[in-house]
Structures are given as C-alpha cells and as structure tokens.
C-alpha positions in Angstrom: 159.8 147.3 186.7 159.4 148.4 190.3 155.7 147.7 190.1 156.4 144.2 188.8 158.7 143.5 191.7 156.2 144.9 194.2 153.4 142.7 192.8 155.8 139.7 192.9 156.6 140.4 196.5 153.0 140.9 197.4 152.0 137.5 195.9 154.8 135.5 197.3 155.7 137.0 200.7 153.0 135.3 202.7 153.8 131.9 201.1 157.4 132.3 202.2 156.3 133.5 205.7 154.0 130.5 206.0 156.8 128.1 205.1 159.1 129.8 207.7 156.5 129.4 210.4 156.0 125.8 209.4 159.7 125.1 209.7 159.9 126.8 213.1 157.0 124.7 214.3 158.6 121.5 212.9 161.7 122.4 214.9 159.7 123.0 218.1 157.8 119.7 217.7 161.0 117.7 217.0 162.5 119.1 220.1 159.5 118.4 222.3 159.3 114.9 223.8 156.2 113.1 222.7 155.5 115.6 219.9 158.2 114.5 217.4 155.6 112.9 215.1 154.1 116.3 214.4 157.5 117.6 213.4 157.9 114.7 211.0 154.5 115.2 209.6 155.2 118.9 208.8 158.5 118.0 207.1 156.6 115.3 205.1 154.0 117.9 204.0 156.5 120.4 202.8 158.3 117.6 200.9 155.1 116.3 199.3 154.2 119.8 198.2 157.6 120.2 196.5 157.3 116.7 194.9 154.0 117.5 193.2 155.2 121.0 192.2 158.1 119.2 190.5 155.7 116.9 188.7 153.8 119.9 187.4 157.1 121.5 186.3 157.9 118.4 184.3 154.5 118.3 182.6 154.7 122.0 181.8 158.4 122.0 180.6 159.1 118.5 179.3 158.8 119.5 175.6 160.9 122.6 176.0 164.6 123.3 176.5 166.4 121.2 179.1 167.8 124.3 180.7 164.3 125.7 181.3 163.2 122.5 183.0 166.3 122.5 185.3 165.8 126.2 186.2 162.1 125.6 187.1 163.1 122.5 189.2 165.7 124.6 191.1 163.1 127.3 191.7 160.8 124.6 193.2 163.5 123.0 195.4 164.6 126.4 196.7 160.9 127.3 197.5 161.1 130.2 195.0 158.5 128.8 192.6 155.6 131.0 193.7 157.7 134.1 193.4 159.0 133.1 190.0 155.5 132.4 188.7 154.2 135.6 190.2 157.0 137.6 188.4 156.1 136.1 185.0 152.4 136.9 185.4 153.2 140.5 186.7 155.7 141.0 183.9 153.1 140.0 181.3 155.2 137.1 179.9 153.5 135.0 177.2 153.0 131.3 177.3 155.9 129.4 175.7 154.9 127.4 172.6 155.9 124.1 174.4 154.0 124.8 177.6 150.8 123.1 178.4 149.2 126.0 180.3 149.7 129.8 180.4 151.7 131.6 183.2 148.5 132.7 185.1 147.2 129.1 185.3 150.6 127.8 186.2 150.8 130.3 189.1 147.3 129.2 190.2 148.3 125.5 190.1 151.5 126.2 192.1 149.3 128.0 194.7 146.8 125.1 194.7 149.5 122.5 195.3 150.9 124.7 198.1 147.5 124.8 199.7 146.5 121.2 199.3 149.8 119.5 200.2 151.2 122.0 202.7 149.0 124.8 204.0 145.7 122.8 204.6 147.2 119.6 206.0 149.6 121.8 208.0 146.7 123.7 209.6 144.8 120.5 210.3 147.9 118.9 211.9 148.6 122.0 214.0 145.1 122.2 215.2 145.2 118.5 216.0 148.3 119.0 218.0 146.9 122.0 219.7 143.6 120.4 220.7 145.3 117.2 221.9 147.5 119.3 224.2 144.4 121.3 225.5 142.6 118.0 225.9 145.4 116.8 228.1 145.4 120.0 230.1 148.8 121.1 228.8 149.8 124.6 227.9 150.2 125.7 224.3 153.0 128.1 223.3 152.3 131.5 221.8 154.4 130.5 218.8 151.9 127.6 218.1 149.0 130.0 218.1 150.9 132.5 216.0 151.9 129.9 213.4 148.3 128.7 213.2 147.1 132.3 212.6 149.7 133.0 210.0 148.9 129.7 208.2 145.1 130.5 208.1 145.6 134.1 206.9 148.3 133.3 204.4 146.1 130.5 202.9 143.1 132.9 202.9 145.2 135.5 201.1 146.4 132.9 198.5 142.9 131.8 197.9 141.6 135.3 197.5 144.4 136.6 195.3 144.0 133.6 193.0 140.4 134.6 192.4 141.2 138.3 192.3 143.9 137.9 189.6 141.6 136.0 187.3 138.5 138.3 187.9 140.3 141.6 187.2 142.0 140.4 184.0 140.8 142.7 181.2 141.2 139.8 178.6 139.1 137.4 180.7 136.4 140.0 181.3 136.2 140.7 177.6 136.1 137.0 176.6 133.9 135.8 179.4 131.8 138.7 180.7 129.2 136.2 181.9 131.6 134.9 184.6 134.4 137.4 185.2 134.0 140.9 186.6 132.2 140.3 189.9 134.7 142.4 191.8 133.7 146.1 191.6 136.1 149.0 191.4 137.2 151.2 194.3 136.4 150.6 198.0 133.6 148.0 197.4 136.2 145.9 195.5 138.7 146.1 198.3 136.0 145.0 200.8 135.0 142.1 198.5 138.6 141.0 198.4 138.9 141.3 202.3 135.7 139.2 202.5 137.3 136.5 200.5 140.5 136.5 202.6 138.6 136.4 205.9 136.1 133.7 204.8 138.9 131.5 203.5 140.8 131.8 206.7 137.6 131.2 208.8 136.6 128.2 206.8 140.1 126.7 207.0 140.1 127.0 210.8 136.6 125.6 211.1 137.2 122.7 208.8 140.6 121.9 210.3 139.1 121.9 213.8 136.4 119.5 212.5 139.1 117.2 211.1 141.1 117.4 214.3 138.1 116.5 216.5 137.1 113.6 214.3 140.7 112.3 214.5 140.8 112.6 218.3 137.7 110.4 218.3 139.0 107.9 215.7 141.1 108.7 212.7 139.2 106.2 210.5 136.0 108.3 211.0 137.7 111.3 209.4 139.1 109.1 206.6 135.7 107.6 205.8 134.1 111.0 205.7 136.7 112.4 203.3 136.6 109.3 201.0 132.8 109.4 201.0 132.7 113.1 200.2 135.2 112.8 197.4 133.5 109.7 195.9 130.2 111.6 195.7 132.0 114.4 194.0 133.3 112.2 191.2 130.1 110.2 190.9 128.0 113.3 190.4 130.5 114.6 187.8 130.3 111.2 186.0 126.5 111.3 186.1 126.5 114.7 184.5 129.1 113.7 181.8 131.5 116.1 183.3 134.4 113.8 184.4 136.9 115.1 181.9 139.2 118.0 182.9 139.3 120.9 180.5 143.1 120.9 180.3 144.3 119.6 176.9 146.3 116.5 177.9 145.4 113.0 177.0 147.0 109.6 177.8 147.9 108.6 181.4 149.0 112.2 182.2 145.5 113.5 181.3 143.6 110.7 183.1 145.7 110.5 186.2 147.1 114.0 186.7 144.2 116.1 185.4 141.0 114.0 185.3 141.7 112.6 188.8 144.4 114.3 190.8 143.9 117.9 189.6 140.1 117.7 190.1 140.6 116.0 193.5 142.9 118.8 194.5 140.6 121.7 193.7 137.7 119.9 195.3 139.7 119.6 198.6 140.9 123.2 198.3 137.3 124.4 198.0 136.3 122.2 201.0 138.8 124.0 203.2 139.2 127.5 201.7 136.0 128.1 199.6 138.2 129.3 196.7 135.7 131.4 194.7 137.4 130.9 191.4 136.4 127.2 191.6 132.7 128.0 191.3 133.4 128.0 187.5 132.1 125.2 185.4 135.6 124.0 184.6 136.0 123.2 188.3 133.1 122.4 190.7 130.4 124.5 189.1 128.4 127.2 190.8 125.6 124.9 192.2 128.0 122.3 193.6 130.2 125.0 195.0 127.4 126.5 197.0 126.1 123.1 198.2 129.6 122.2 199.1 129.9 125.4 201.3 126.6 124.4 203.1 128.1 121.0 203.9 131.5 122.5 204.9 129.8 124.8 207.4 127.7 122.0 208.8 130.6 119.6 209.2 132.1 121.4 212.4 128.8 121.0 214.2 128.7 117.3 213.4 132.3 116.9 214.5 131.6 118.6 217.9 128.5 116.4 218.4 130.4 113.2 217.6 133.3 114.2 219.9 131.3 115.0 223.0 128.8 112.1 222.4 131.6 109.5 222.5 134.1 108.1 224.9 136.8 110.4 223.6 135.5 113.3 225.6 135.6 111.4 228.9 138.5 112.9 230.9 139.0 115.6 228.3 139.8 119.2 229.4 138.0 120.6 226.4 134.9 122.5 227.5 131.8 121.4 225.5 130.0 124.8 225.8 133.1 126.7 224.7 133.6 124.4 221.8 130.0 124.8 220.6 130.4 128.6 220.9 133.6 128.7 218.9 132.0 126.5 216.1 128.9 128.7 216.0 130.9 131.9 216.0 133.2 130.8 213.2 130.3 129.6 211.0 128.1 132.6 211.9 130.9 135.0 211.0 131.5 133.2 207.7 127.8 133.5 206.7 127.7 137.2 207.7 130.8 138.0 205.7 129.5 136.0 202.7 126.3 138.0 202.7 128.3 141.2 202.7 130.3 139.7 199.8 127.1 139.0 197.8 125.7 142.5 198.6 128.8 144.3 197.2 129.7 142.1 194.3 128.4 142.7 190.7 124.8 141.6 191.0 124.7 140.5 187.4 127.1 137.7 188.2 125.4 136.2 191.3 124.0 133.5 189.0 127.5 132.0 188.8 127.0 130.7 192.4 124.1 128.5 191.3 124.9 127.7 187.7 124.6 124.1 186.5 126.8 124.6 183.4 129.2 121.7 182.7 132.9 121.9 181.6 131.9 120.7 178.1 129.2 123.4 177.7 131.5 126.1 179.0 134.4 125.1 176.6 132.0 125.0 173.6 130.5 128.3 174.5 133.8 130.0 173.6 132.9 129.2 170.0 129.1 129.0 170.0 127.9 131.8 172.2 126.2 134.8 170.5 128.6 137.6 169.7 131.7 135.5 170.3 134.8 137.5 169.2 137.6 136.1 167.2 139.8 135.9 170.3 137.0 133.9 172.1 136.5 131.5 169.2 140.3 130.9 168.9 140.4 130.2 172.6 138.6 126.8 172.1 141.8 125.4 170.6 143.4 125.7 174.0 141.0 123.3 175.6 140.7 119.5 175.5 139.7 118.1 172.1 137.4 115.5 173.6 135.1 118.3 175.0 134.5 119.9 171.6 135.0 117.1 169.1 131.4 117.4 167.9 132.3 121.0 166.9 135.5 120.1 165.2 134.3 120.4 161.5 132.7 123.8 162.2 135.8 125.0 164.1 138.1 123.7 161.3 136.1 125.5 158.6 136.0 128.8 160.6 139.8 128.7 161.4 140.8 127.9 157.8 138.5 130.6 156.5 140.0 133.3 158.8 143.6 132.3 159.1 144.9 134.6 156.3 143.1 137.5 157.9 144.7 136.8 161.2 148.1 136.6 159.6 147.5 140.0 157.9 146.0 141.8 160.9 148.2 140.2 163.6 145.9 140.8 166.5 147.6 140.8 169.9 146.2 137.4 170.9 147.6 135.7 167.7 150.8 134.7 169.3 153.2 131.8 168.7 151.8 130.0 171.7 148.2 130.3 170.4 149.3 129.2 167.0 151.0 126.1 168.5 147.7 125.1 170.1 145.9 124.8 166.7 145.8 121.4 165.0 147.9 121.3 161.9 145.0 120.3 159.6 143.2 123.6 160.7 146.1 125.7 159.3 146.3 126.4 155.5 149.0 124.3 153.9 151.0 127.3 152.7 151.0 128.8 156.2 151.9 125.5 157.8 154.8 125.2 155.4 155.9 128.7 156.5 155.7 127.6 160.1 157.8 124.5 159.4 160.5 126.6 157.7 160.5 129.1 160.6 160.6 126.3 163.2 157.1 127.1 164.3 157.1 124.8 167.2 154.4 122.4 165.9 153.8 120.0 168.7 150.2 118.9 168.3 149.3 116.0 165.9 146.0 114.5 165.5 145.5 111.6 163.1 144.3 114.0 160.4 147.2 116.4 161.3 149.8 113.8 160.7 148.6 113.2 157.2 148.8 116.9 156.5 152.3 117.1 158.0 153.4 114.2 155.9 152.1 115.9 152.8 154.4 118.8 153.5 157.3 116.6 154.7 157.3 117.9 158.2 
C-alpha cells in the first residue's frame, strides 16, 4: 500500500504544484495595476479545466450510482481528481461495468484536459505577459520566471508519465507488441523518460513563445494560424476515412465530445508538448505526429520573423539577435534530445513514428492480426462498433463459440467490465439469462441485442 501511495504522490504532486503557482501568479497579476486581465485569464483557465473535467466525470459515471458521480465531482472541484485517478491506476482497480473507459484512460484524459485547458494556455499567457513587459522595458519578477519554469516542467512530466504508464504496461505490451515496449529497461529507459520530459518542456516553451509573439503583432494572426492548422488536421482525417474516434460512444456525445472535442484536444496537446503516446493510430498516427513536430519546430522561427518584420517591433525593447538565438537554441536542443531518444529506444518500434495506420485498421487488428490471443480478440468489443461493423458476423461467431470456455477457464481478463462491453446477441442465451438473474449490468443494446433481450424478458 505504501508503494501505491508513493506512485499516487509522484503522479499528482507536480499537477498540484503547478496549480499552486498558477494561483500565486493570478494573485500577483490581480494586484498589479494594468495586469489584472492576466489574473482574470488564469482564473478562467482553471475554471474551464474543471468544467471539462466535470463533463468527463458525467460521461464516465452517468450510468452508475449517484453517490459515485457526486464523489468524482467533488474530487474535481477540490482539484483532487488527478490524485484520485492515479490512486485507482496504481492500486490496480478494474473498470466498473457502467464506465465508458478504463481507469488508465480516465487518468490520461484527466491529464489531457489539465494540459489543454490549464497548463498550455497558462504557459502561453504567462509568456505573453512576460514578453509584453520586456517589450516595454519593465522588470519581470523572479516569481514569474519560476512559475513559468514549473509550468513547463510539470507539463513535460505529465506528458512523459502518460506515455510511460502506457508503454510499460505488461498487458499492453502483450496485446500490442507492435506498438508498446519502446522504453528499454534500466538506465537507458530512465534516459528515454528524461528525454520525453525535457522535450515536452522545451516544445511547450518554444510554441508558447511563438503564440505570444504572434499575439503581440496581432491576435487574429495567431487565431487564423490555429484554425487553419486544426482545419487541416480534420480534413486529412476525413480524407483518410479516419474521422471517427475509437471510443465507443455514439449519438451527440460521441460526435461532439469524442469525434470533435477529444480529437481536437489531443491534436493541440501534441502541438505544444509532443505527447509521444499520441503517435498511435487511435490519435494522430505516426506519420502525422512526426510531420506535426516538424511544423511545430518551424513555427517559432516564423513567429520571430513576422514579429521583427512588422511595426510591432518598432520601439520594442526585445533584442532581435537574442530572440533568434533563443529560438534556435530551443529547437536545436529539442532535435538533439529527440535523436538521443531514438538512439536509446527499442529500434524495432521506430516504425511507429512514420506509420500510416488508421484508427479503423488498428481496432480491427486486435481481432484479425496473426497470432492474436483471446484477450486481444475480446478487446475489440471495447472499441466503437462503427469501426469494426464489417467484422461483426465473424466476431459474433467467434465470441459465441468460445464463451463457454471463457466461463469455465475464467482468464484474468474475463471481468465483469469486459463482459458488459459485449453485445447481448454475442452471448449465449443461457449465459445471458444467468447474467440477467445475477444483475450482470447489461447496458449495451444493439437492434439485434434488444430482440435477444426481449426473448429472455430482460
């Protein structure tokens, strides 16, 4: 239990520290004449982060007990959600039958909302405030520099630990050896982890400085750049038939929250942190991730050129030579660290950084790949039906044929949560009746499933 609490502390400490520094900076800005808008912006960012975490809590727990929903909402409002999620993952807790996603993915989503709605915009805003003060020839407090450093390093750590937790998972390495397992054991693995932390922090600082410089020139320039970049992201996904998110939720929740908002969030997170986990086909894909990093590193140079080529630099106290040097140093350091990362990682998995596999092909591979285990084939039930509907007859036949064996052998992955993910028409009628009598938590009903459920009076 002591180890569990240590892991929980390790995964949540920097998040809490980052929030504390943000609050301190908000207080400083609110008490500084002419800088109150930055304090209001920080408060708005923290509030927005909590709001979207509450939305995620509702989606995850809306079909479960009301007490659980209230508890998770209180964790969120008290800024304890990252720690609570980390504890569940460290303690090995299973996914509740009513939950949409497992504890590991819930923790990752909590961290992602924290980065996209608080850490990243907070860093952008702090650098904008800092550069505007330097532009005017005003002094910047040590606390401001310290807060910026803590924000960058804590965000880098969150990004790295998210990837690390997934990659070292024994179950994921077993089910997806073609993607997981790039972090080696021992000292090389520690160096790879440090590389991810430093590169995420460097990229965040470089991209935030880029955003700040563009906003100093004209805020609309930065807005058009972001909108154009995001529009291209969704257009290329649509062109590849990859617009649907892999999470199994349809209706307006699936379209708005997952197909649009969730994918937009991890695209922006990668833009500013280079989250390595998102090179997976369920997110950006390896080829797009690498191309995105090239553009992300080029953006600061474009921002510096635009700033000093326009009228915004006239009368500015920012030194052009120093600014170019800082941009070159940050991007050069990122490239050097990434090369070290590639050198030390498992060479057999370097292909994941230029893979063109789509979400649909990835989901279907759980069932169709050569040598797929029972655990791997059953995993397909967890993913969105639209992505594997062409395999449904084959999946149904296999599931029905093996269900009795699973009930007899009771493998460790054959849990209540996994059973609840299976469509009712893919469970033998006798077993389905037993689940009904036992209160098996049936929550998924397809049109075919409903007819089966009616037949057994569920």
